C-alpha positions, -999 to 999 in steps of 0.1 A, spaced: -437 -291 87 -422 -261 68 -385 -259 62 -371 -226 75 -338 -207 72 -331 -181 99 -301 -159 108 -277 -172 133 -245 -158 149 -223 -173 122 -246 -173 92 -279 -190 82 -293 -219 102 -316 -246 88 -347 -257 107 -381 -273 107 -409 -254 123 -446 -262 130 -469 -234 140 -496 -244 164 -533 -241 154 -539 -229 190 -540 -192 196 -511 -179 218 -497 -214 221 -465 -221 241 -432 -227 224 -409 -257 223 -373 -258 211 -357 -293 205 -319 -297 202 -300 -325 185 -270 -346 197 -234 -338 189 -224 -331 153 -191 -348 161 -209 -381 161 -233 -375 133 -261 -357 152 -286 -337 132 -321 -323 137 -333 -355 120 -320 -378 147 -348 -402 156 -351 -391 193 -349 -354 184 -376 -359 157 -399 -379 180 -397 -353 208 -404 -326 182 -435 -345 171 -446 -349 207 -446 -312 214 -464 -305 181 -491 -330 191 -495 -313 225 -502 -279 208 -468 -262 210 -454 -241 182 -422 -262 178 -388 -258 162 -359 -281 157 -328 -270 137 -293 -279 127 -265 -264 147 -238 -245 128 -219 -267 103 -246 -293 101 -268 -299 70 -274 -266 54 -265 -245 85 -235 -223 80 -204 -221 102 -183 -248 119 -186 -269 150 -177 -249 181 -178 -275 209 -207 -259 227 -202 -222 230 -213 -213 195 -241 -239 196 -255 -222 227 -256 -190 207 -273 -208 179 -300 -221 203 -305 -186 216 -310 -173 181 -335 -201 173 -355 -191 204 -353 -154 194 -366 -164 159 -396 -182 174 -405 -154 198 -405 -128 170 -434 -147 154 -451 -157 187 -451 -125 208 -479 -137 230 -466 -171 238 -471 -177 275 -440 -199 281 -413 -220 266 -401 -256 270 -367 -269 259 -357 -304 251 -324 -320 241 -308 -353 236 -272 -359 248 -251 -329 236 -284 -311 229 -294 -317 266 -263 -299 277 -269 -270 254 -306 -268 265 -298 -267 302 -273 -239 296 -299 -220 277 -325 -223 304 -300 -205 328 -301 -175 305 -338 -173 295 -363 -169 323 -392 -176 300 -382 -213 298 -407 -230 322 -396 -266 319 -371 -290 302 -366 -325 289 -331 -338 290 -324 -372 275 -291 -388 284 -273 -356 295 -236 -362 292 -229 -358 329 -197 -379 327 -179 -356 302 -192 -320 308 -195 -298 338 -231 -291 349 -222 -270 380 -235 -239 361 -269 -251 373 -264 -234 407 -292 -231 412 -312 -247 385 -340 -222 377 -368 -246 367 -381 -281 371 -379 -308 344 -375 -344 333 -343 -363 329 -344 -397 312 -315 -422 311 -310 -457 299 -295 -482 323 -273 -498 297 -259 -466 282 -223 -473 273 -216 -436 263 -231 -419 294 -230 -443 324 -263 -442 343 -245 -437 377 -230 -404 365 -265 -391 356 -280 -404 389 -252 -385 408 -260 -354 387 -297 -357 395 -289 -361 432 -271 -328 432 -300 -311 415 -325 -326 439 -306 -311 468 -316 -277 456 -347 -261 469 -376 -249 449 -374 -273 419 -385 -308 412 -364 -332 391 -384 -360 376 -357 -387 370 -367 -418 350 -346 -447 338 -354 -471 311 -341 -506 319 -317 -521 294 -318 -491 271 -286 -480 255 -275 -444 247 -297 -443 215 -326 -461 232 -327 -487 204 -359 -506 208 -371 -483 236 -380 -450 218 -417 -455 222 -412 -460 260 -390 -429 261 -417 -408 243 -443 -422 267 -423 -408 296 -421 -374 279 -458 -373 273 -466 -384 309 -443 -357 323 -458 -330 301 -493 -340 312 -482 -340 349 -467 -305 344 -498 -292 327 -477 -283 296 -495 -279 263 -528 -297 259 -537 -332 271 -550 -352 241 -560 -389 237 -532 -410 222 -551 -415 189 -556 -377 185 -519 -370 194 -508 -394 166 -532 -378 141 -519 -343 149 -483 -354 148 -488 -370 114 -502 -338 98 
């Protein structure tokens, strides 16, 4: 996967991008957890979601928010990082002018940024939010939520209590016109230690049900992801 550097609002941003071999493939943008707690684009869950989208034929980008790795700037507690994510999507769209749609995925802080971005970009067709921080940030901006998606939460998360996410999902499900696929993983903590394969299994299953990307046998998905 080629290393890329692209222009962000506060300077250069570092990323990893895989261009699909499929003509006019959809796009996927994957966002990492909070830099305040060591989050980078190489976080295991972020990386595995990236590989999942690649294996399903998406042209896929993950990148470091400002101030992380080789990305310039300093942490901005969400506002600047949202601008970074918008710049990342702009960069992908410049090279994929015929992409039919976009999916966005994020883990924890990245889930919060991703759900803000989908409110601003109508081309985003679906989302994957892993352990969204519903106990510490306000998600009332999703009024209404513009698209359906998947939310995954561990039942033994000691950073984001499962009940706070369940309450958040309940509020989203009260809205008309969208479907929220909420899945919990029993005994998983915030980082899904020992449960990452199960988590990615849920992501793949949701994408197949949503008709996103291309459905491939597991062996073929693993082969493509390893390339």
